[in-house]
N, C-alpha and C positions, 0 to 999 in steps of 0.2 A: 563275200568279204577276199579281197585279194590278200590283203593284212589282215595280225592278228598281231595290236604292239602290246603287252604285258608291261606295268609297272613295274621294279622292282621292290621299293619298301613301303612296303603297305595293303603288299598281292603277295609276289613269292618268297617275300620272308617276312619277317615280324614289326609292325608297327614302334620303332625304338625313338622316334623323329617327338611324335606330338606329346611324353610326356616331358623331355628337355622344352622343348621351347616353349608348351607352359607354363612351367616352373621360373625360364627361363628370363621369360617376357613378366609373371606377377613378381617376380623379386624386383625388376626392374619400377612398377603402374604397378602394383600393387590389385591389378586387373589385367586382368585374359577376357575381351573379345571377339567375339563372328570378324571381325575388322579388322583382327591382326591378323588372324588368321588368313583371312585372303592378301593381308600385306606380307604373309612370311611365307606362306609353302606355293609351295613348283614356281616358287622364282629364283630368278641367279643366286648364288650367295651374296654376292653383294652388293647387291639392290634389297633384295629380305637383313642382310642388314644394315641400309644404313635406313630403313624406312625407323629401324627401329631405335635409331638415335639416339643413340648408350654416351650421355658426358662427358665427356675428353675422351673417347674413345674417335679409332677411322673404322672406319669399315670393316676395314681388315686386321685391323686388330678386335674386335668385335666378332667377327666367326674364328679366332683365332677363338678367343675364349667361351662366346660357343664350345668347338670341338671337345675342349680341353672341360665340360661340365658330362658331353655325352661318352667322351672314355670312360669319368667316371660311373655315371646310368650301367653301363654297358658290365664290368667286371661286377652288377648283382642281376645282373639284363643280357644275358650272353645275346647276339643278336641271332636266329634263327629259320631254318628253312619253314613257310610256314606247308601248317596240315592238311592235305591237300594239295599239293604246287605238284608234282609229279601227275595225278592222276589228270591235276587238269591240262598241262604241260599234253598230256597224250591226249587231248578232250580237243585238241587247239588244233594242235596238229594233224589228225585224222579228217581235219574238216578241206586240208588240204592249202589252205591258206601260207600264204610267208608264215615265220613269226618270228616275233622280236620285245630281247630286255630294255627296256630304256629306263634312266630315272639318275639323280642329280649327282653322283659321287664316282668318282674317274671309276676307271676297268678296272683297277683291281681287288675291287670291293665285289665288285661282276665275279672274277676269280675266284676272289678270299673264300664267299658264299657259297659261291653255285655252277663250281667249275663239272660239278660233275651230272649236270643240267647242260651244258652247251652244246650240244650232240639237236639238241631240239630247236636250238634257232637257226634263222639263214645271215645270208650278210653277210654286215661286222661280228653278228651276235648277238650285239648286247653299244647302246649309244649315250654318251653320256652328253645329256642334256643341259646341265649348270648355264649353260653359255649361250643355250634361246628357248632357257626350259616358255609353255610348254610343252613345247618338241613335237607339236600335230605337225605342221607342213610340211619342215626338216624335213622328218621319219618318214615322212607320205611323201613326197614331194620332190624333197630331194635325197634322199639315201636312194627308197628306194624305187622312187618315178612315175607312180602309182599317183592320180587323182585323192584327194583326204574322201571323198564318198566310197572309196573305195576300200576303207580303211573301221577299221576295228580296235576303242584303244580301250581299255583295263585301269583303272587309274582311281585309289582312293583320295583322291581328292580335288576339289566340286571344282577350281579351278582351273582341272586342264579338259575335266566338263563343258564347261565354259567353251572354252576353244576349240574340243569342239563339237557344238551346235553351231560356234557363228565359222566354220568351216562347211557345216556338213555335215561331219563325220557319223559313227555308231560308238557308243561308248556302255558302257555296265563300269557299276558306283562297288566299292566294295571297304568303305568304308570305316575309318578306323574303328571298336571297341572302349578305347580309352575318354570316361568319365566324361574331357570336363570340354569333349570336340566336338566344333559347329559343324561337322564336313557332313554327314549327313544328312540336317536342316542345308546348309547352301545345296547341295544338290538337289533337296527335293524345293527349291528358291528358282536352280535352274534347268527344272526341265528334268528332270535324267527319269524316267524309265521305268529303267530296272537298274535299281537298288543291293547287293545279295550278304547277307552276314558272311558265307562260308563260302569256298572256295568252291569243294562242292556242289552247290549252288550251278555253277553257267558250265550245266549240262548240255549232249545235245540239244535238247526240248529249243531251251535260253537261248543259244546259238544259233539254229533255224530262226522261232521267229526276233528275233532284233537285226539279222538277212532280210529275211519277211520285209519288214518296218524300214529297214532304208530306202529297201529297194520300190517303196510302194511311199512315202514319204512321213510314216505316222510315231516315227521311230522321239522326233522332237512336237512341244508341239506346237503350233504358228506360235507366228512373233504377238497379235493383238491380243494373246489368250494362256499367253504362260503366266506364274506367279511369277515373285518380282517384279 
């Protein structure tokens, strides 16, 4: 591995999106399904808003309504650095690979919540992927001029795993513990081999294992035997 890319929200920061998305969708439709999550998470904001098809509103208005609701949610559930984040970054830095953080919100979100960790990261430090989500190819090839098979992505969303598998990148899943989330199920269906419940579980041994499996081709199941 020559590059490790770490998602910001849901990995280094707590998940402040899943609860709001769940409530937003159930208020609109009365139900919430795995397909809703697949259509909404790790998608460009306007594309996700269009998928919701809120009657009488434009995608831009839907995005504004969602972020108003998230702002209210954050009053009682503030953004916090996840337990074990700094120790994880120390371990990732020790691998000798380049390290970058990425996510769907703009740079001010990173600067506000992870400024103290900025020294860990290479290149631009943080990449906003809203215009090209999930961003596997763009981060690896366009920004760092590496091949996708040389990169490891650590993320909480199965759609990123699907893109990593398609492009030959390595992946470690850290799905949210939110009770209504389908991400653990979707990662399993995608064939993710390594899913962790805590950042402490992404230790030196796991990183070596992922690196070895990426090299020998065993990290992802063969297409004729994968679930889903």
